[in-house]
C-alpha positions as CSV (number, residue, x, y, z in Angstrom):
1,X,-22.8,-9.7,15.3
2,X,-19.5,-7.8,15.5
3,X,-19.8,-7.3,19.3
4,X,-20.6,-11.0,19.6
5,X,-17.5,-11.8,17.7
6,X,-15.5,-10.0,20.4
7,X,-14.9,-6.7,18.6
8,X,-14.7,-3.6,20.8
9,X,-17.6,-1.5,19.3
10,X,-16.5,1.7,20.9
11,X,-13.0,1.3,19.4
12,X,-14.5,0.4,16.1
13,X,-16.7,3.5,16.0
14,X,-13.8,5.7,17.0
15,X,-11.5,4.2,14.3
16,X,-14.2,4.6,11.7
17,X,-14.8,8.2,12.6
18,X,-11.0,8.9,12.6
19,X,-10.5,7.3,9.3
20,X,-13.7,8.1,7.5
21,X,-12.2,10.4,4.9
22,X,-9.4,8.0,4.0
23,X,-11.8,5.1,3.8
24,X,-14.2,7.1,1.5
25,X,-11.2,8.2,-0.7
26,X,-10.0,4.6,-1.1
27,X,-13.5,3.3,-1.9
28,X,-14.0,6.1,-4.4
29,X,-10.7,5.4,-6.1
30,X,-11.5,1.6,-6.2
31,X,-14.9,2.4,-7.7
32,X,-13.3,4.6,-10.4
33,X,-10.8,1.9,-11.3
34,X,-13.6,-0.7,-11.5
35,X,-15.6,1.5,-13.8
36,X,-12.6,2.1,-16.0
37,X,-12.1,-1.6,-16.4
38,X,-15.8,-2.1,-17.0
39,X,-16.5,-4.1,-13.9
40,X,-20.0,-4.0,-12.6
41,X,-19.6,-6.1,-9.5
42,X,-17.5,-8.3,-7.4
43,X,-15.5,-10.4,-7.7
44,X,-13.7,-9.1,-10.7
45,X,-10.1,-9.8,-11.6
46,X,-7.3,-8.7,-14.0
47,X,-5.2,-11.7,-15.0
48,X,-2.4,-10.6,-17.4
49,X,-4.3,-8.9,-20.2
50,X,-7.6,-10.6,-19.4
51,X,-10.5,-9.0,-17.6
52,X,-12.4,-11.5,-15.6
53,X,-15.7,-10.2,-14.3
54,X,-17.3,-12.8,-12.1
55,X,-16.8,-16.0,-10.2
56,X,-14.5,-18.7,-11.7
57,X,-14.0,-22.3,-10.7
58,X,-10.5,-23.4,-9.8
59,X,-10.2,-25.0,-13.3
60,X,-11.3,-21.8,-15.0
61,X,-8.8,-19.8,-12.9
62,X,-6.0,-22.1,-13.8
63,X,-7.0,-21.8,-17.5
64,X,-7.1,-18.0,-17.5
65,X,-3.7,-17.9,-15.7
66,X,-2.3,-20.4,-18.3
67,X,-3.7,-18.3,-21.1
68,X,-2.2,-15.1,-19.6
69,X,1.2,-16.7,-19.2
70,X,1.1,-18.0,-22.8
71,X,0.2,-14.6,-24.1
72,X,3.0,-13.0,-22.1
73,X,5.5,-15.5,-23.4
74,X,4.4,-14.7,-26.9
75,X,5.1,-11.0,-26.3
76,X,8.5,-11.7,-24.9
77,X,9.4,-13.8,-28.0
78,X,8.2,-11.0,-30.3
79,X,10.3,-8.4,-28.4
80,X,13.6,-10.5,-28.7
């Protein structure tokens, strides 16, 4: 599929080999962060103080963003 999409497979393999350690380190770090947040799969999001594990509709995303903004505004008011 990748070759059919026009990717240079030799270049892809060379780049993968050259960057394998960095890629593995990044994936490991991301996995540790996901576990720390209690995420068990993708997609997962952090919106303000809210953990959102899973798929949301546009309406649900808009609501969680509005809730996060409202919670953030409440904190700012308390600090002043």
